[in-house]
Each structure stands twice: as C-alpha cells, then as structure tokens.
N, C-alpha and C positions, 0 to 999 in steps of 0.2 A: 522189640521196639524198632530196631533198625530195618527189619524186613517190612514192617508195617509202613514206615516212612517211604521206603522204596516203592511199595505197592501203590500208595497214594500218589506218589510222584508220577509213576508210570500211567496210572489211570487218568491223572490230570492231563498228561501229554496225549494220551489216546483221545481224550475229550476234545483237545485242541485240534487234533486231526479231523475228528468228526465235524467240528465247527468249520474248518476249511472246506471240507467236502460239501457241507450244506450251503455254505456261502456261494461257492461256484455253481452248485446245482441251481440255486435260486437265480443267479445271474443268467445261467443258460436258459432257464425257463422263461425269464423275462425277455431275453433276446428272441427266443422262438415266438413268444406271444406278440412281440413287436412286429416281427416280420409277417406273421399271419394277419395282423391288423392292417399293416401297410399294403399287403396284397389285396385285401378286401377293399381298402380305401381307393386304391388305384383302379382296380377292376370296376368298382362301383362308380367312380368318377368318370371313367372312360365310357361306360355304358350309359350313364346318366346324360352325358353330353350328346351322345348319339340320339337318345330318345327325345331330348329337349329340342334338338335341331330338326326333329322329325325325319332324320336320315334313316333311323331304324323304327320299326314298330314292334309290338309284342311278339309277333311271329319270329322276328329276327333273333330275339333273345332265346326263344325255344330252339331255333336252329343253331345258335351259338352253343347252347348246352349240349345238344346232340353232336355237334362237331367236336367239342372237347372230348366227349365220351368216346367217340369213334376213332379220333386221331391219337388221343393220349389217354387210353384206359387206365393208366397208372395215376392220373391226376384225379383225385376224388374231391367231392364237395362242391361241384359246380352244376347242380340241377337248376332248372328254371327258377324255382323258388329261392334257392340259395343266391343266385345272381341278383334277383330282385331285392333280397335282403341286403346285399352289398350296396345296391343303389340307394336303398333307404338309409343305410349306415352313412354313406357319403352325403346324401342330400340333407339329412337332419343335422348332422354334426358340423357341416361346413357353412351353415347359415349364419348370418350376422346376428340374429336373435340369440342363438345358442351361445356363440362366443362372447357376446355382450353379457349374457347371464353369468358365464364363467368368470369373465373379467370383473364384474361387479362384486361377486362373492369371494373370489379367490385372488389371484394375482396374475400379472402378465406372463409369468413363467408357465402357467398351465394353458395359456392361449398360444404360446410360441409354437411354431410348426415343428413337427418331428422331421428330421432330415429324410428326404425321399431317396429311394434307391434307383429310380428310373426317371427318364426324362418325361416331364409332364407338360411340355409346351403346347401340345396339341389339344389340351383340355379347353373347352369352351364354356366359361362360366355364365350362369344367368345373372341377372342384376342382383339377386339376393346372395350370390356367392362371391362377389367382388368385395372381399372382406377387409375393412379397415376398422380396428377397434381402438377407441381412445381410453387408455387406462387411467387410473386415479393419479398416477405420477405425471400425467400430461405427456407421456411419451407415446408415439404412434407405433402400434404393433400391427404389422400387415401379414396376413396369412396368405401365402402364395397358393394358387390353385394347384392341387396335386400333392400338397403337403398336409400332413395330419397333425392336429393340435395334440400336445403332449398329455393332456388330461385323459385321452382315450387309452393310453397305455396302462392305466391303473386297473383295468379288468380285461376279461377275455371277450372275444368276438361273440361267443355264445351268450354271454351275459348282456352285452350291448344290444343284441337283437331282442332279447327278452325285455330289456328296459324300454327300447324304442316301441315295441308292440303294446306294452301295457301301461306306460306312463303318459299322461296327457300333456304335460308342459315341461319346459326346460328346467325349471327348478327341481321338480321331482327327478328328472333324468340325471341331473348333476348330483343330487343327493345320493341316488342309488349307485352311481359310479363310485363315489367316495366311500359309501357304506360297504359295497361289495369288496373294495380294496381293504378297508379297515378290518372287516370280519373274515376275509379270505373265503368269500362265499362261492360255492359252485352253483350251477344252474338251478338245481332243485331247491337249494337253500334260498337262493335269491327269489325264486317263484313264491315261496312261502312268505318271505319278508314283504314282498309287494302285495300279496293277497291279504296279509294281516295288517296292512297300512302302517308299516314301521315309520314311514315319513311323518305321519301325523302323530303317532304314538310317542315318538322321540321328541318332536318339536312342538308339542302342544303346550297348554298352560301348565305351570309348575306350582300352583297353589297347594299341591299335595305334598310338598317337601317342607321339612322343618327348617327353621333358621339355622339350627346346628348342622344340618346336612349341607345347606348352601354355603355356610361359612367355612366348614371343614373341607368340603369338596366342591369348589366353585364350578367345576365342569360336570357335576352330577346331573344337571338338567338335560344334558345332551348325551348322557351315558346310561340313564335309567328310563325305561318306558313308564308312562302312567297307565297304560292299558296293555294287558297281555291276553292273547287269544289262545284258548285251550280247546279248540274245536276238535283236535285229535283225540280227546278223551271221550267224546260222545256222552257227556254228562247230561243226565235228565235235569229238568228245571229244579226239582227238589232232590238234594243229595247231601250226604254226610261229609264232614271234614275228612274222615278216614278214607272215604272213597276218592275224594279229591287228592289227598296225599298219595294214596296207593297208585292212582292213575298217573300222577306226575312222576313217581318213582319208576313206573313201568315204561314211561315214555320220556325218560330224562334227557335223551339226546334232543328230542324236539323241544322240550321245555328250555334247555340251555340255549338253543338257537333263538328261541323267543326272548329269553332274558338278554342274551349277548354272549359271544364266545369267550369273553374274559372270565366268565363264571366257572369255577371248578366245584363240583359237588363233593361235599365232605361226609355228611351223615344225615340220617333222619332221626327225629325225636332225640336230638342230642341232649344228653343228661348234664344238668347243671346242679351240682351239689352245693347247697348254700345252707350253712348252719346244720340243723338236723333234718332239713327238708331237701327233696329232690324235685327239680322242675325239668321240663323237656321242651326244647325249641323244635318246632315242627321240622324245618329244613335248615341245614347249615351249609353255606357256600364260602368259598374264598375268591375274591376278585383280584385277578393278577395285575390289572392296570392300576388299581388303587391300593394294592397291597393291604387289603383289609378283609376281615371276616364279615359275612353278610348273613344275618338271621332272617328267615322268611317265616312269618306266622300266617297260617291259612285260616280263613273264616268262611263259613257257609252262609252267613247272613250279612246284612248291611253293616257298614262300619259304625262302631260305637266308640266314643272317646275313651271308655275304660280299656279298650284294646291297646291303646297307646301306652298306658301305664304299665301293662304287663310286658310289652315289648321293651320299653326303656329299662325295666328291671332286668330282663335277659341281657341287654347290652352291657349293663353295669357288671353283671357276672362274667360275661365274655371278656371284657376289658381287664378285669381284675385277675381272673383265674386262667384264661385260655390264651389271650392275645400275647404274642411274643414281643420282645422289646423293639424289634426292627419293623414291626407292623403298625399300621395306622389305626385310629379308633374304629371300633366295629360299627357296622351299619345295619339298620333294621328296616324290613319291608313288611307291611301288613297287606296281604293279598286277599281281597274280598270281592264278592260279586257286584256290590253296589256301594256308592259312597255319596252322601249329600255334600255337595261342594262347599256350602256355607259352613256346615259342621266341621268339615275337614280343615277349612281355613282357620276357624276358631281354635281347633285342636292343635294345629301346626304353629300358630302365631307365637306361642310361648315355649315351645319345645326346643330345648337346646341340645338334645341328643340327635345324632345323625339318623333321622327316621323319615319314612315316606309312606304314603298310602297308594296302592296300585289296585286297579280293578281287573278282574279276569272276566272275559267274555266267552260265552259258549259258541257264538257265531260272529261273523264279521259285521262291521259297522261302516257307514259311508265315510269316504276319505275327505280330509280337510286340507286346505292349503295354508302353509305356514312359512312365509318368506322371512319374517323377522328372526325366528328361531333357526331357520336354515342358515342365516348369516353366522350365528353362534357356532353351529356345527362345523361350518367351513373354517372358522377361526381356530377351532380345536384341531381340525385336520392339519392346518398350516403349521401349528405349533406343537405337533405331536412329537417332534424330535427335539 
C-alpha cells in the first residue's frame, strides 16, 4: 500500500512538471506568433503607405522581394505574393469598419492596440485608417497607426490570410478568427470549416433543438451545428445506414472536425442492455466542454417523429446505466439527410430530453449571413473563462 501511495504521489508530481512545461511552451508559441504577426503588420503597413502615396508601384514590391532575397538569403517568406498578403493583412484589419465590427460584438479589449516593437511614426494613414472607435462604454479607443489590435493575436498569420482571401465581410472574418482560436485550427482544418460554411451552420436557426437541450445547455445553439457536411465520404444519393456509419468511422478525424474538436469518439453500435433486450446506439461520443455523453443516431431517410422516441429511450438508458455521477445529462443527435422544418418544430416543442435534429449534406450549400447569432457566439467566447 505504501509503495502504491508513493508511486501515485510521484506520478502526480511528474504530471505537474509536464503542466509547467506545456504552460511555458504555450506562452513561447504565443510570443513567437505575436512577433510574426507584428512583423507582417509593420511590413504591410509600411508598403501600404508607399503604394497609397504612389511613391512605389508594383514593380518596386517585386524589387523589394528580390533585394531581401539577395541581401539576406537567410530571411525567408518575403516573396512578392507574401508581401502583398501582408499589405492585405494590414489594410483589411486596420480599417474603421473592421474595428467597429469587433467593438460592436466583443469589447474594447480586443480593439486595443498590441504594443509595437518599432517606431511607426513614418506611416501615412489613408482616411479609412485614422481609427477612432466609440465603444459601448462611451470611452474613446484610438488605434495608433502601426499598432496591431489584440484580436489578431488569436490565430496565426497563415490562418488570417486564408480568412481574408475567402471571407466576404467583417462579421465572417471575426467569427473565423474566434473559431480558429477556440478549436485550435491549423490551415487545412480552417479551410474545411470555411468551405463547409461553419459560420452559417453554427449560427443559423435553432428550431431543431428541444426545450430540454436549450434549458439544460443554454450555449448549445452555438456549440452544435444544424448542418454537417460529409462530402469526404463520397456517398451516393441512395445509401444504407451501415455505409454511412462505416464511412464516418473510417473518416472519424474529418467527422470530429465537422462536429467540433470537443467531441471524443467512444464507440460504435454501443450496446445498451435493458431488461432482457439489447439495443445499440449508432455512435457514442463524449463532449469535453459540456462533460456529457452524446449519442448520435444515423438515418438514411427523412426525419420522422418516431425517430425521436427511440433516441429519448437511449438517452434514458445512458443516464441510468452509463453516465457517471460527475457528468451532465446525456445529449442525443439524430443525423439525417433531410428534415421538414415544420415537423421538426412540432417534434421538438414538447421534448424535454436534450435532443436535436441535424442534417448531413453530401455537397456544400450557399453561405448565409447571421449577425444576430454571431453576437451570441461572441458572448460565449467572452465568457469562456
């Protein structure tokens, strides 16, 4: 017994050392990212001012790139295209319109400038870059030219360029900055999220959620998508539930990215022994953020209200026989190719179990703009700690 206690104590101490290492590693990574962003910000701002004053033309930018390469071959990442990306980075994120959007949805903290490491007094702002933002608290926040707003520190330069190139408005751009930070997305993952319209899928109408889910988990509307894209499965129009399930199992990494990184896959066809009968839940996950089991039932046909009764039965079994005392009520998701919104609304209106209906799409659909729900997402981000 004594040896076991000593072993546990040592392992606990070793774990604390790992925590210290990871904490400082994270700080170092953030510091490096900040300096890379500041470098791009100042280079972009400098070149932008030269171009806007017509002191430089596009040929000069090419010459600049060649000069850096010839004089300092050790300095990488300053091709003509990269320099223009830095100009885009500065021009887009230093505008009044972008900072006003951030101010409206978040707080003045995210608009406050990041301390610059170099003198920026020679920058020549255009009229759209002389930034004064009026926050909700009626305090004036002035962003000095050459200083970078703190919201940009939330993700990498590579991600920022992807967002700037593929998102059409400031609301989308701000959303993906926050979402990339929340989900720790790398470039390839971010590309998929943008292609799959995560902005509209997360912030769309939530008539597909039961009263029980909304009451038990108030933040569920901005944590669970109502539409999931499974284009990576190459499903034919007509397919079986087993083919859908096997495809998701084979591509679980992509599926979890589509669901959200807080999902941990536990098992397929999870056995629920009830009385003398055995039932099987198609897919079982655990959600780290909500500390709850999540059962996903797969359907190859349009949603039918009887599907909800089956799912609620599974949730009852999970809560009675599987859920641990420190975990929250289990959540159920019916994943189907199509759902009549009126039928879903009727089915959800009296359901007190934490359930929802989500559609899976084989191909992408047009993007929507959702400012009201974006506000809810930003509030969740502000209150995450």
